C-alpha positions as CSV (number, residue, x, y, z in Angstrom):
1,M,0.0,0.0,0.0
2,N,1.0,3.6,-0.6
3,A,0.5,6.2,2.2
4,R,-3.0,7.2,0.8
5,E,-4.2,3.6,0.6
6,A,-2.9,2.8,4.1
7,K,-4.7,5.8,5.6
8,Q,-8.0,4.7,3.8
9,D,-7.5,1.2,5.1
10,Y,-7.0,2.4,8.6
11,R,-10.1,4.6,8.4
12,L,-12.3,1.8,7.2
13,I,-11.0,-0.6,9.9
14,V,-11.8,1.9,12.6
15,T,-15.0,3.4,11.3
16,R,-16.8,0.6,9.3
17,D,-15.1,-2.5,10.7
18,K,-15.1,-1.1,14.2
19,I,-11.8,-3.0,14.7
20,S,-13.4,-6.4,15.3
21,G,-14.6,-6.7,11.7
22,A,-11.1,-6.9,10.4
23,F,-10.3,-9.8,12.8
24,A,-13.7,-11.4,12.0
25,R,-12.7,-11.7,8.3
26,V,-9.5,-13.6,9.2
27,F,-11.5,-15.8,11.6
28,A,-14.1,-16.6,8.9
29,D,-11.3,-17.3,6.4
30,I,-9.6,-19.9,8.7
31,A,-12.9,-21.3,10.0
32,G,-14.1,-21.7,6.4
33,L,-11.1,-23.9,5.6
34,I,-11.9,-26.2,8.5
35,V,-15.6,-26.5,8.0
36,G,-15.1,-27.0,4.3
37,I,-13.9,-30.5,4.9
38,L,-14.3,-31.8,8.5
39,P,-18.1,-32.0,8.6
40,T,-18.3,-34.3,5.6
41,V,-16.4,-37.1,7.2
42,I,-18.2,-36.6,10.6
43,V,-21.6,-36.8,8.9
44,I,-20.7,-39.8,6.8
45,A,-19.2,-41.5,9.9
46,F,-22.4,-40.8,11.8
47,C,-24.6,-42.2,9.0
48,Y,-22.3,-45.3,8.8
49,A,-22.5,-45.9,12.5
50,D,-26.3,-45.4,12.3
51,R,-26.5,-48.2,9.7
52,R,-24.1,-50.5,11.6
53,S,-26.2,-50.2,14.8
54,R,-29.3,-51.0,12.8
55,A,-30.9,-47.8,14.0
56,L,-31.9,-46.9,10.4
57,A,-33.8,-50.2,10.0
58,T,-35.7,-49.6,13.2
59,V,-36.7,-46.1,12.1
60,Q,-37.7,-47.4,8.7
61,S,-39.8,-50.1,10.2
62,K,-41.9,-47.5,12.0
63,F,-42.6,-45.8,8.6
64,I,-41.1,-42.4,9.5
65,S,-40.7,-40.5,6.3
66,S,-37.2,-40.4,4.9
67,G,-37.6,-36.6,4.3
68,R,-38.3,-35.9,8.0
69,R,-35.5,-38.2,9.2
70,I,-32.8,-36.6,6.9
71,I,-34.0,-33.0,7.5
72,T,-33.9,-33.6,11.3
73,Q,-30.4,-35.2,11.1
74,Y,-29.2,-32.5,8.8
75,F,-30.2,-29.5,11.0
76,A,-29.1,-31.4,14.2
77,S,-25.7,-31.8,12.6
78,L,-25.5,-28.2,11.6
79,M,-26.3,-27.1,15.2
80,V,-23.8,-29.4,16.7
81,L,-21.0,-28.6,14.3
82,L,-21.7,-24.8,14.5
83,L,-21.4,-24.7,18.3
84,P,-17.6,-24.9,18.4
85,V,-17.4,-22.1,15.8
86,L,-19.7,-19.9,17.8
87,A,-17.7,-20.6,21.0
88,V,-14.5,-19.6,19.3
89,A,-16.2,-16.5,17.8
90,M,-17.3,-15.4,21.3
91,Y,-13.9,-16.0,22.7
92,F,-12.2,-13.8,20.1
93,T,-14.8,-11.1,20.5
94,L,-13.8,-10.9,24.2
95,R,-10.1,-10.9,23.2
96,V,-10.6,-8.0,20.8
97,V,-12.6,-6.0,23.4
98,G,-9.7,-6.6,25.8
99,L,-7.0,-5.5,23.3
100,Y,-8.9,-2.3,22.3
101,P,-10.6,-1.1,25.5
102,H,-11.0,2.5,24.4
103,Q,-12.3,1.8,20.8
104,A,-15.8,1.4,19.6
105,I,-16.0,-2.3,18.9
106,D,-18.6,-4.2,16.8
107,L,-19.6,-6.8,19.3
108,L,-21.5,-8.8,16.7
109,A,-18.8,-8.9,14.0
110,F,-17.7,-12.4,14.7
111,M,-21.3,-13.7,15.0
112,K,-22.2,-12.1,11.6
113,A,-19.1,-13.6,10.1
114,T,-20.1,-17.0,11.5
115,F,-23.6,-17.0,10.2
116,I,-23.1,-15.2,6.9
117,W,-19.6,-16.3,5.9
118,V,-18.9,-19.7,7.6
119,L,-22.3,-21.3,7.9
120,P,-23.0,-21.7,4.1
121,T,-19.7,-23.6,3.8
122,L,-20.7,-25.8,6.7
123,M,-24.1,-26.4,5.1
124,I,-22.5,-27.6,1.9
125,S,-19.9,-29.9,3.5
126,S,-22.6,-31.5,5.7
127,A,-25.0,-31.8,2.8
128,V,-22.3,-33.5,0.7
129,G,-22.0,-36.1,3.5
130,F,-25.7,-36.8,3.6
131,M,-26.2,-36.9,-0.2
132,T,-23.1,-39.0,-1.1
133,Y,-23.9,-41.5,1.7
134,Q,-27.4,-42.0,0.3
135,L,-25.7,-42.5,-3.2
136,F,-22.8,-44.7,-2.2
137,G,-23.4,-45.9,1.3
138,N,-19.6,-45.5,2.1
139,F,-16.9,-42.9,2.5
140,M,-16.7,-42.1,-1.2
141,G,-18.2,-38.7,-0.5
142,F,-15.3,-37.7,1.7
143,A,-12.9,-38.3,-1.2
144,L,-15.1,-36.1,-3.5
145,Q,-15.2,-33.4,-0.9
146,I,-11.4,-33.5,-0.5
147,G,-11.1,-32.9,-4.2
148,W,-13.5,-30.0,-4.1
149,W,-11.7,-28.6,-1.0
150,L,-8.2,-28.9,-2.6
151,I,-9.3,-27.2,-5.9
152,T,-11.0,-24.4,-4.0
153,T,-8.0,-23.9,-1.8
154,M,-5.6,-23.8,-4.7
155,I,-7.7,-21.3,-6.6
156,G,-8.2,-19.2,-3.4
157,S,-4.5,-19.2,-2.6
158,R,-3.7,-17.1,-5.6
159,R,-4.9,-14.1,-3.5
160,V,-5.6,-14.8,0.1
161,D,-6.0,-11.2,1.2
162,G,-9.3,-10.9,-0.7
163,N,-10.7,-13.5,-3.1
164,Y,-14.5,-14.3,-3.2
165,G,-16.0,-15.0,-6.6
166,W,-17.6,-18.4,-6.6
167,L,-15.2,-20.0,-4.1
168,L,-16.7,-22.5,-1.7
169,M,-14.4,-21.0,0.9
170,P,-14.0,-17.2,0.2
171,R,-10.5,-16.0,1.2
172,H,-9.6,-12.9,3.2
173,N,-6.6,-13.9,5.4
174,S,-5.5,-10.4,6.2
175,L,-6.4,-7.7,8.7
176,H,-6.0,-5.2,5.9
177,N,-7.5,-4.7,2.4
178,A,-10.8,-3.6,3.9
179,A,-11.6,-1.6,0.8
180,Y,-11.7,-4.8,-1.2
181,F,-14.1,-6.3,1.2
182,Y,-16.6,-3.5,1.0
183,D,-16.2,-3.1,-2.7
184,H,-17.0,-6.8,-3.2
185,L,-19.5,-7.2,-0.3
186,N,-22.4,-7.9,-2.7
187,E,-20.4,-10.5,-4.5
188,L,-19.6,-12.2,-1.2
189,L,-23.3,-12.1,-0.2
190,V,-24.5,-13.6,-3.5
191,N,-21.8,-16.3,-3.1
192,R,-22.9,-17.2,0.4
193,A,-26.6,-17.2,-0.5
194,S,-26.0,-19.4,-3.6
195,Y,-24.1,-22.0,-1.6
196,A,-26.8,-22.1,1.1
197,V,-29.4,-22.7,-1.6
198,L,-27.2,-25.4,-3.2
199,A,-26.8,-27.1,0.2
200,L,-30.6,-27.3,0.5
201,I,-30.9,-28.7,-3.0
202,M,-28.4,-31.4,-2.1
203,I,-30.4,-32.3,0.9
204,G,-33.5,-32.5,-1.3
205,V,-31.6,-34.9,-3.6
206,A,-30.6,-37.0,-0.6
207,I,-34.2,-37.2,0.5
208,L,-35.3,-38.2,-3.0
209,I,-32.7,-41.0,-3.2
210,A,-33.7,-42.2,0.3
211,Q,-37.4,-42.3,-0.7
212,L,-36.6,-44.2,-3.9
213,R,-34.6,-46.7,-1.9
214,K,-37.2,-47.0,0.7
215,G,-39.9,-47.6,-1.9
216,G,-37.7,-50.2,-3.6
217,L,-37.2,-52.0,-0.2
218,R,-41.0,-52.0,0.4
219,L,-41.6,-53.4,-3.1
220,A,-39.0,-56.1,-2.6
221,L,-40.6,-57.1,0.7
222,S,-44.0,-57.2,-0.9
223,S,-42.9,-59.4,-3.7
224,H,-41.0,-61.6,-1.2
225,H,-44.3,-62.1,0.7
């Protein structure tokens, strides 16, 4: 940065970010990298353990709809996986308040970053787990998610101080470059909304596959009898 750009950056961090916004972007960047891959294997492992314990067969025998079961599991997984992110967000909020006691701090900056920036990535990685498990019934989905994660990471690494576009995990691993963030905020919001919608579509596909399989199972049982 030249002197003019540095002054503008400082002004944006103090006035619009209210200090904590700059830290929240870095937090969202790192948290996004983690939730872009970890939830997939956790969800698949949960579904696999469910099948091994025959819990799924018990649920199906009671004729609970596949849609209701998968939606309940999906949103339960989101809540459980989001809790650690929220806990860390609250911790860093307190840290920033302690570091800048005489500054006006945005106390909700980390929460906004969590729900707007990080949550859509978490929704996708969890949805991939549910959808691919319905398709393959094994850990194949984790391999697919690793590939997606690596491609996104490599593309995003070309500019980590501000790179949104259509990345699954938008990058902003810098306390600075605030002007880029505000100039591209609408792009980031469209990105996040699009991935949230895509995650819900994936869950819809998972439900459809489960219903088709359940219908096939009933048909097989009827023909057997």
